[in-house]
Legacy VTK file of the C-alpha trace (Angstrom):
# vtk DataFile Version 3.0
C-alpha trace
ASCII
DATASET POLYDATA
POINTS 391 float
124.755 92.716 64.966
123.250 91.302 68.236
119.908 92.492 69.646
121.559 94.134 72.814
123.590 96.367 70.505
120.564 97.232 68.410
118.601 98.126 71.497
121.551 100.329 72.632
121.723 102.113 69.294
117.936 102.631 69.207
117.821 103.985 72.768
120.708 106.467 71.975
118.749 107.623 68.777
115.661 108.303 70.861
117.512 110.046 73.616
119.443 112.238 71.139
116.081 113.788 69.992
113.971 113.732 73.260
111.389 116.370 72.158
110.866 114.705 68.864
110.590 111.279 70.359
108.062 112.490 72.906
105.958 114.144 70.217
106.231 110.966 68.088
104.991 108.864 71.105
102.061 111.297 71.811
99.541 109.533 69.567
100.397 106.188 71.064
100.176 107.643 74.743
96.798 109.255 74.062
95.554 106.000 72.399
96.596 103.792 75.301
95.520 106.295 77.899
92.018 106.511 76.311
91.711 102.741 75.972
92.850 102.088 79.652
90.636 104.902 81.202
87.451 104.317 79.221
87.387 100.590 79.570
87.991 100.858 83.390
85.191 103.311 83.735
82.868 101.187 81.424
83.692 97.915 83.396
83.114 99.925 86.664
79.711 101.063 85.535
78.858 97.419 84.519
80.033 96.159 87.888
77.827 98.819 89.700
74.746 97.999 87.750
75.340 94.296 88.191
75.643 94.658 91.942
72.536 96.803 92.136
70.451 94.238 90.175
71.853 91.258 92.078
71.226 92.946 95.432
67.390 92.446 94.544
68.199 88.841 94.018
68.327 86.844 90.720
65.092 85.043 91.830
62.949 88.225 91.657
60.201 88.513 89.137
58.167 91.599 88.380
54.689 91.468 86.942
53.365 94.689 85.266
49.680 95.050 84.688
49.172 97.114 81.513
45.308 97.027 81.158
42.831 99.765 81.796
39.674 99.836 83.733
38.473 97.431 86.433
38.159 94.425 84.050
41.837 94.775 83.167
43.419 94.856 86.506
43.936 92.602 89.596
42.548 93.080 92.921
44.938 92.818 95.848
43.259 89.627 96.989
43.500 88.177 93.499
47.272 89.141 93.274
48.019 87.481 96.599
45.979 84.396 95.730
48.381 83.679 92.889
50.977 82.441 95.365
48.716 79.655 96.408
48.060 78.636 92.833
51.653 78.716 91.453
54.252 76.415 92.986
57.737 77.879 93.820
56.590 81.277 95.037
58.302 82.285 98.399
56.840 85.799 98.734
54.504 87.934 96.707
53.911 91.671 97.083
51.338 93.725 95.046
52.306 97.421 94.787
51.176 100.630 93.389
53.469 103.693 93.538
52.785 107.412 93.107
54.958 110.378 93.508
53.363 113.056 95.811
54.093 115.547 98.647
54.184 114.516 102.337
53.904 117.051 105.022
54.769 117.191 108.867
54.344 120.554 110.409
55.952 123.205 108.196
58.239 120.553 106.393
57.050 119.268 103.047
58.786 116.657 101.002
57.904 115.000 97.658
58.473 111.244 97.808
57.319 108.020 96.251
54.284 106.655 98.053
54.158 102.842 97.760
50.858 100.916 98.575
51.789 97.379 99.314
51.566 94.509 101.821
53.812 92.861 104.509
55.850 90.855 101.987
57.181 93.866 100.298
60.096 94.364 102.713
61.168 90.700 102.199
60.960 90.827 98.438
62.683 94.180 98.046
65.223 93.521 100.891
64.067 96.388 103.101
65.020 96.238 106.912
63.236 98.271 109.655
65.567 100.436 111.792
62.862 101.366 114.339
59.299 100.424 114.800
57.606 97.906 112.602
56.752 97.166 108.982
53.201 96.834 107.535
51.130 93.918 108.644
48.381 92.031 107.089
45.936 93.364 109.692
46.706 96.953 108.427
45.385 95.989 104.981
42.295 94.120 106.337
41.083 97.000 108.416
42.355 99.876 106.093
44.661 101.263 108.678
46.151 104.690 107.971
49.620 103.765 108.993
53.059 104.472 107.307
56.490 103.252 107.232
59.003 105.790 105.974
62.527 105.707 104.415
65.517 107.054 106.179
65.944 110.202 103.960
62.227 110.978 104.353
62.571 110.657 108.129
65.539 112.997 108.287
63.892 115.567 105.890
60.615 115.659 107.731
61.580 115.158 111.420
65.346 116.118 111.537
66.867 114.452 114.526
63.529 113.695 116.248
61.858 110.317 116.501
59.086 109.920 113.856
57.364 106.952 115.646
53.816 107.778 116.740
53.854 111.116 114.819
51.313 111.880 112.081
52.177 112.944 108.496
49.773 114.320 105.844
49.468 112.717 102.426
47.270 114.604 100.283
45.456 115.908 103.353
44.982 112.652 105.023
46.680 111.829 108.266
48.838 108.599 108.384
50.532 107.439 111.702
54.277 106.602 111.306
54.851 103.103 112.818
58.347 102.397 111.340
61.433 103.800 109.937
63.515 101.914 107.402
67.255 101.330 107.425
69.252 103.268 104.828
69.447 101.364 101.504
70.977 103.818 99.059
70.148 104.461 95.427
69.292 102.075 92.645
68.777 102.141 89.044
65.216 103.319 89.582
66.178 106.067 91.947
66.496 106.574 95.685
65.292 103.779 97.964
65.268 105.988 100.982
62.853 108.744 99.856
59.756 106.639 100.196
56.682 106.251 102.290
55.030 102.834 102.432
51.290 102.415 103.289
48.857 99.518 103.099
47.710 98.833 99.621
44.049 99.091 100.569
44.531 102.422 102.123
46.441 103.572 98.985
43.523 102.659 96.783
41.181 104.725 98.798
43.755 107.665 99.041
44.423 107.883 95.381
40.853 106.750 94.297
42.301 103.924 92.181
41.186 100.325 91.928
43.466 97.304 91.199
47.098 96.416 91.262
49.535 97.716 88.719
52.826 96.001 89.769
53.317 92.619 91.598
56.715 91.598 92.908
57.308 87.836 93.247
60.241 86.147 94.829
60.811 82.501 93.820
62.003 79.950 96.461
65.169 79.429 94.451
66.781 80.582 91.176
66.303 77.103 89.779
62.528 77.296 89.797
62.303 80.621 88.107
61.368 79.213 84.758
58.464 77.134 86.197
57.249 80.218 88.239
57.249 82.302 85.106
55.312 79.647 83.330
52.801 79.417 86.157
52.405 83.103 86.352
51.783 83.483 82.653
49.231 80.813 82.694
47.303 82.290 85.674
47.416 85.815 84.234
46.421 84.610 80.767
43.441 82.813 82.328
42.570 85.997 84.272
42.703 88.323 81.334
41.029 85.656 78.926
44.146 85.162 76.847
44.936 88.900 76.266
48.584 88.735 76.758
48.979 92.502 76.072
47.457 93.125 79.534
50.429 91.930 81.429
54.244 91.458 81.252
56.446 89.225 83.399
60.000 90.409 83.848
62.688 88.132 84.917
65.463 89.757 86.998
68.178 87.444 85.704
67.223 88.203 82.209
67.381 91.865 82.964
70.816 91.472 84.455
72.032 89.577 81.241
70.615 92.326 79.076
72.269 95.056 81.095
75.647 93.252 81.134
75.380 92.730 77.310
74.695 96.375 76.671
77.420 97.662 78.973
79.871 95.190 77.456
78.937 96.362 73.983
79.410 100.043 74.972
82.638 99.330 76.601
83.957 97.586 73.552
82.737 100.391 71.374
84.551 102.957 73.484
87.710 100.893 73.396
87.425 100.625 69.631
87.027 104.513 69.307
90.081 105.012 71.481
92.023 102.513 69.523
91.732 104.709 66.553
94.183 107.127 68.390
96.604 104.164 68.333
96.487 104.044 64.565
96.961 107.772 64.313
99.965 107.429 66.587
101.390 104.740 64.333
101.237 106.961 61.249
103.114 109.576 63.354
105.880 106.954 64.073
106.132 106.089 60.458
106.545 109.684 59.415
109.192 110.351 61.946
111.040 107.132 61.079
111.016 108.091 57.471
112.560 111.518 58.455
115.066 109.460 60.536
116.125 107.247 57.569
116.634 110.382 55.433
118.759 112.033 58.146
120.796 108.938 58.641
121.346 107.988 55.036
125.120 108.458 55.188
125.311 106.446 58.411
123.444 103.621 56.811
125.908 103.731 53.773
128.918 103.536 56.166
127.504 100.679 58.096
126.753 98.762 54.971
130.158 99.572 53.478
131.903 97.954 56.436
129.774 94.769 56.270
126.332 95.373 57.813
123.757 93.300 56.219
120.262 94.228 55.008
118.719 92.259 57.909
120.908 94.342 60.434
119.671 97.728 59.009
116.063 96.402 59.078
116.317 95.059 62.649
117.885 98.310 63.865
115.090 100.571 62.539
112.355 98.157 63.565
113.632 97.939 67.093
113.719 101.698 67.226
110.140 101.947 66.162
109.080 99.265 68.589
110.828 101.072 71.407
109.112 104.352 70.579
105.621 102.670 70.660
106.502 100.522 73.576
107.666 103.509 75.697
104.465 105.359 74.506
102.422 102.329 75.814
104.069 102.231 79.204
103.536 105.968 79.534
99.944 105.551 78.390
99.176 102.812 80.841
100.413 105.011 83.791
98.584 108.090 82.585
95.344 105.998 81.791
95.268 104.447 85.353
95.754 107.999 86.841
93.043 109.541 84.531
90.664 106.775 85.426
91.093 107.207 89.197
90.857 110.939 88.832
87.505 110.623 86.871
86.218 108.230 89.535
86.959 110.722 92.225
85.571 113.755 90.474
82.346 111.999 89.075
81.884 109.549 91.971
82.106 106.656 89.549
83.173 103.049 90.049
86.191 101.847 88.138
87.686 98.386 87.545
90.933 97.768 85.897
91.461 94.597 83.837
95.045 93.332 83.562
93.986 91.537 80.248
93.029 94.911 78.814
96.093 96.674 79.950
98.335 93.850 78.445
96.382 93.981 75.141
96.654 97.758 75.033
100.427 97.584 75.525
101.095 94.777 73.046
98.888 96.372 70.495
100.902 99.599 70.887
104.039 97.547 70.182
102.433 95.842 67.178
101.537 99.272 65.809
105.211 100.167 66.127
106.256 97.092 64.168
103.411 97.584 61.529
104.129 101.254 60.829
107.938 100.962 61.361
108.174 98.233 58.745
108.083 100.503 55.612
110.771 102.960 56.878
112.863 100.052 58.065
112.627 98.304 54.740
113.402 101.508 52.869
116.601 101.883 54.979
117.551 98.232 54.409
117.235 98.494 50.669
119.504 101.594 50.305
122.654 100.847 48.164
125.785 101.639 49.929
127.233 103.713 47.096
124.019 105.885 46.872
123.977 106.253 50.703
127.509 107.388 50.930
126.962 109.906 48.037
123.875 111.393 49.836
124.330 114.904 51.065
LINES 1 392
391 0 1 2 3 4 5 6 7 8 9 10 11 12 13 14 15 16 17 18 19 20 21 22 23 24 25 26 27 28 29 30 31 32 33 34 35 36 37 38 39 40 41 42 43 44 45 46 47 48 49 50 51 52 53 54 55 56 57 58 59 60 61 62 63 64 65 66 67 68 69 70 71 72 73 74 75 76 77 78 79 80 81 82 83 84 85 86 87 88 89 90 91 92 93 94 95 96 97 98 99 100 101 102 103 104 105 106 107 108 109 110 111 112 113 114 115 116 117 118 119 120 121 122 123 124 125 126 127 128 129 130 131 132 133 134 135 136 137 138 139 140 141 142 143 144 145 146 147 148 149 150 151 152 153 154 155 156 157 158 159 160 161 162 163 164 165 166 167 168 169 170 171 172 173 174 175 176 177 178 179 180 181 182 183 184 185 186 187 188 189 190 191 192 193 194 195 196 197 198 199 200 201 202 203 204 205 206 207 208 209 210 211 212 213 214 215 216 217 218 219 220 221 222 223 224 225 226 227 228 229 230 231 232 233 234 235 236 237 238 239 240 241 242 243 244 245 246 247 248 249 250 251 252 253 254 255 256 257 258 259 260 261 262 263 264 265 266 267 268 269 270 271 272 273 274 275 276 277 278 279 280 281 282 283 284 285 286 287 288 289 290 291 292 293 294 295 296 297 298 299 300 301 302 303 304 305 306 307 308 309 310 311 312 313 314 315 316 317 318 319 320 321 322 323 324 325 326 327 328 329 330 331 332 333 334 335 336 337 338 339 340 341 342 343 344 345 346 347 348 349 350 351 352 353 354 355 356 357 358 359 360 361 362 363 364 365 366 367 368 369 370 371 372 373 374 375 376 377 378 379 380 381 382 383 384 385 386 387 388 389 390
């Protein structure tokens, strides 16, 4: 018996029991659908997080000061002076942030108030839409000026121009000198619901001394390691060897960690979804066993007229493979549709992988072979005389 004839017979057997065949393939369809959809959503989330982190630049470092009291913090001047002591630093921006309400007229908005310097826009990739950003003179003379995010501007001023207007931050008037371009959200929240003021003015406003966060941008990604070493040496010297008073975070390390976690979660989701394929395989084996029982006399007749054990084995294996293969094709189509639907409903990014789709399909075919082997072998071992005698 040639393979073309075996495929024709398998297809006829499947079409003769359409509902049963569909129910048999259901486990495979659900399994492949789950694998395709979950992996696409997982890889989409990984891509989104990666793009957000990379948008800040892989040569960005963040220093967190963890100490308490004036002896365990850095002054603004001390933080800025680090750039002159450590080679490879392009920009350095000390910053303190605090969430509080901002008022203009009868409009009130709770935003993140960031006390920082002129380099903050360069380090964090902010661009000014109208007006100007903070300048060093603003820090030197404790100017009460503010640069506001696009969302903050819309919420407080509507369609009016904020430039030259005064806003109240904890009862203190600050003059709006600039409005930032829209930047969107990041892993830390909205980048547009912000108000930036000079660091020296922020210390007076919030009655706090010292810098808690320092953003450092290295000249190139290649000098990151040497900059980290230099920063740690300077901070260790300042805090007299107390390494618990500070932490230096490397943006590229954070990106690697996030990617690793996302990949692990995606693999776990695919593994869980893959269990459905095994369940589907058990369903195929059960139906194939029923099919062998129903077609016992057919098997006996075929053996009586010269069919070999191998022919019977191949016939039932091909039928099992076709069931799982068709289930895999349907699962791929439904999985792609389900992922796109979830992306639209939940506003999530998706990314399809041809490799994952092919692996899911071939694994579904393998499941058909694996769980179809026992029924096919049982059919092939039937003795012609016993098969013909079966009622």
